[in-house]
N, C-alpha and C positions, 0 to 999 in steps of 0.2 A: 508593584511592579507590571509593565505591560508583556504579556506574552504572546510572542507570533511565531512559535516554533512548533505548532501543532501537528505536521507531518512528521515532526519526528515523536513526539509522545502528546496524549492531552491528560488534563488534570482529570483522576477518576469521578463519577458522578455520585456526589452523596446522595443522591435518592437511590441508585442502584445498590450502594454499597449498605445502607441501610436495610433495604429490602433482603439483602442475601445475607445478613448479619447472621440470621438463624443457622445457616450452615456453617458457620464458627463456632456456634455456641451448643444449643439443641442437637441440632441436626447434623452433627459432625461424623456420622459413620462413613463406613469404608463402603462404596456402593458396590462392591463384588461379595459383599457379606451377604448371607441368604436368610437373617432375620430381617424383621420388619422394618429397622431403621435403614439397614442397608440397601432393601427392594425400595424405599421411599426415595432416597438418594438417586436410585438408578433411574427410578420415573422421573425425576426432575431434570436427570441428564438427557434423557429422551425427550420430553417436553422443551429444553432448550434446542436440540437439534431440531425440532418442528419448527419451532420459531424462526430460526434462521432461513430455513427452507421455504416457509410463507413470507418472511421479509424479502426473498429474491423471485417470490413466484415459481419455485420450481418445483417441477412435478415428476422428474423423474432422475432426482439426486437424493444422496445421503451424505451424512456428515461424519467425519470423524476428528473428534478434538486431538488438537497438539500442545505444543508448549509455545508455539511462536509462527509468525507468519513464514520465518527462516525455515522452520521444520517442515511446514506444509509446502514450501517450493520444494525443500529436496527431497520429502516423501514422493512428490510427484514427478520429479525428473528421474529418480532413482529406481524407482518401484513399479512404474506403469510400462515401461519398456527397456528392455536388455541390452538390444542391439540393434543398429543400423544408423540411420542419419539423423541427428538432432538440431533443430532450426531455432533459432531465437534472436534477438535484435541487441543492438550496441548499445542500447538504452535502458536495459534491465535493473532492476535492484540486483545488487550483490551478490544477494541469497540465491538468484537465479544465474546470473552472470560467471559467478565462480564455480558453481556446481556445473555448467558447461565446460569451464575451463577443465575442471576434474576429469569430466567425460573424455575430453580431448587427452588428458593425460593417460587414460586408461586405454588408448589407441579407438576410440570411437570417432566416427566423422561427424565433424560438429561445423557449423555455419553462423555468423553472425550478419544480419542482414542491416544497411544503413538507416540512418534516421532522416526524418524531416526538422526544419529548423527550430520547431516546438517541442521534438523529443518524441513524436509519433512515429510508427513504423513507415518508411517507404513500402506503400503496399503493392506498387507496381513491380518493385525489384523482388518483395516478398513471394507474388503469384508467379512472377516470370522463373524464379529458382524453382519452386514445388513443380510448375509445368515441365520442366526439364531435367528434374532431379528425382530420385524414388526418396521421399522424405517419410520418417516415421513418427516422430514426435515435434512439434511446436510448442513454444512457450512465446506468449506475447503479453507484456503487461497490462492492464486495463488502464490504468492511472498514474502517468510517469511521476514517480515520488520525487522527480528533481525539477520536473518543468509545469507540472500539471497536464501535460498534453494527454487529452484522451483518444485512447483507441476504441474503434468499434468492434470489439472483440465477437460480438455475436456474427456480423456480417462477415469479419475474417475468418471466423471459424467455418461458418457455412460456405464461403468461396473456397477453402482450402479443400473440404472435404468433398466438394463438387468437382475438385481436381482429383482428390485422391482420398476415398471414403473410408480408408485404413488409417489415416493419420489419427493420432492421438493428441487433442489439442489441451493444452494447460493456460490460463491466466491468472496472473499475480493481481487480484483484487483488493490489496490491503488499504490502497488509499482510494476505493472505491466503495466498499460497503460501508452502508451508513452514511452515504454522503451524494452518491450519484443515483440518480433513478434510473433503475436498470432490471431486468427481468432475464434470470439465466436459461438461455435456451439449452437445448438437447444436444446441440453441437458442440457445446463446450463439456469437456470429459472431467476437466478438473479444475478448480477453482478455490484459491488459498486466500484467506481473511485472517486479520489480527485483532486481538480485543483491545490494546492500549491506544489504537488510535480513534477509537470512538468513544473514549471516557470511561473505560473500563480497564481491566490491570493487566500489566506486565505480566508475561509468563504462560498466556492461553492466547491459542491461536486455534484455525480449523481448515481442513482441507475438506472440500466438497467434490463426492465422487459421483460421475453418472452410474447409476445402477447398472449390475451386470459388465460393468467394466473391472478385468481382474487385476488387481496390483497387490504386490508383495509388503510384509512389514518392513520398515526400518527399522523399528525398535521390537526386539522381541521378550518375552518374559511371560507375564500372566494371562494375555490372551484377551486383556480388554478391547475395548471398540471393535467389537467382532472378531478378534484375532490381528486386525490389522496395526495398533497401535499400544502395544502393553505398557503397563505403568499404571497405577493407581490415581483414578481421575482427580483432578483439582475442582472439587463439586462447588466451591464457595467461587474461585475465579471464573469457572463456566456460567455460573447463576448472575454473576456481575456481568458477566459478557452479554447474558441474555436480557437482563432487565435494562442495560446500558443500550442494546440492539433496539429493543422494544421502544425507548424513547426516541431514538433517532428516526425510527419508519413512521410513529405516529404522527413525525412533523416535517417529513423528508422535504416535501417540495418548498414548505415553507422556509426551511433551514438553508436550503439551496439559494432560494431568492435571497435571504439575509448575508449568507455569503457573496452573492454577486455585488449586494450593496457594497460589504466592507471593501472588497478590492477593488470597486470601481473608485471607493476614496483615496486609494494610495494610487491608482493609475491617474486619476485626475491632481491628486495632490503632490506627487512627488515631482521635482524639477527635474523637465525633459533635458535640460543641460548638464545635468549631473549623473544620469541614469542611463542605462539601455535596457529595454525591455524585452525580456526572454520569451516568458510567458505571454500569450496573446487571449482574444476573445473567445477563443475554442478551447481551451485549457480549464482546467477543474477551477471554480470559483473559491477553492478552499486554499490553493497555492499561487503566488506570485513571485517568479524568480527573476532578478534584475542583476546588473551591475553597474557597479560604482567604477566607471572607466577609470583607469589610471591610478586606482588604490588596489591595495590587499583587501579582500573581502574580509579574511580572517581579523584584519586590524580594525576594520568598519564594526564588524561584530563585537570586537571586545571594546572599542569605543562606546558603542551603543549600550552594552552590558553596564558600564559604568554609569550611562544615564537610565539605568533600570528598564531599557527596552530591550528583550531576549527575541532575537533571531537565528535562524539557521545559515549555513554556508555550504549548502549541499546534503547529502545523505548522511545521516548521523553514523550510518554503519559502514562509511569510507570516508569519514573526515581526514584522514590522516594525511592523504594525498594532496599535493600542491592544487593540481586542478582537477575538476570534476570530468571523470570519464565520460559522463554521460553529455554534459555540456559542449565538452570539447568535441564528441560525434554529432553535436547537432552543427558545426561546421563555424564556430567561432574561435577567433584569434586569440592570441596569449593575453593582450591588452583588456579584452573583454572577461576572459577565463578567469584572471587574477581576482578581479573585482565582485565577482558573484555571491550575490547573499539570496537566500530564500525566506520570505515571509508567508506563514502559513497561518489558517484562520480555524475557528472552532464555532459552534453554537454557542459557546460562552463568550466569544468577544463582542464588544460592544462599539457602536459608534463614536463616543466619546474616546476610547482607548484607539481608535483607527485616527480621528482628527490628531490627538496628542501626538502619536507615533509619527505621524507623516512630518509635523513639524519638527520633533526631534531629529528624527533621519536627515532631513534637508539640512538643516542646522549642522549636524555632527559633519557631514560629507563637506558640506563648505568650508567648516573650520580645517578638516584634516587637508584640504585641498589649499588652503591658505586665502580663501574667500572672505570668511570672516574671522574677525581677531577674537 
């Protein structure tokens, strides 16, 4: 199998799993327990948090472990600001976008800012809106999960706070953490990450919060995570996340260059007469979104699956819609929207796999269009 849907999920690192296995066997204790085994597990969770902050070179933040990136997004959006005007983009992951729709349903003021063609936010419109309106909360995705478009969230947060210093700024960093060289600045109040995007396990995420920012819990109970996220911590999953993160950050720049090479093999190898390229050179090297114009993306995806090539056709969290909301808001017409597929890479991807996949994708689309018999 040639797997190219790593933006949806990644294969767990065997090294990280093996290192963390002791927390399933010998060190299986509840980290809230007051005996030695529990206390040691609690220390391991604290160490995992310290490593996440070190990875991001964050000096004024703390970590709250959650069950996933979506929970982290929800916690940021619903628990930091209770009233006022909430601002985001038309290109957010559904965990953010639908949370903003829920805020609107609750009677709060919500605005969605337009996108550029690569899925990044139109910064001019964003700043104009904030200059002319009192805004209390802003959420901007760091790396667009469908196009790979990279927003400079440090610069955006700093600019917004120069206009209105009381704005609470959140960024969804799920497709950035462990992939994009980045220092978390003090202008970013809240930052969401997810384990299964970096070769760790599903069911673990984190919300990184600026110290001294007051937020309320989304989940109530035993008071874990300093009272901000109750529920017994998934120590095994957290440690796999920790170890996988360490693997990523030890080779971050090398992996980034490798992903650039893999993406270039597709950009240079795919037939330009068959495909429209939505992702550009400024997008994340881990994501390449294209359109087989004149075909249905879902048909292409399943035809490739029959050839043992796995690609995506947009966000796995909103794959039931015919058109991608995000790509549509990038300004593309229906012919292009219909044919969208997303190719996404990981550190496990090889050059040989890329070359083989390019040939299969070209041939498959040619056959679907009747060019090849």
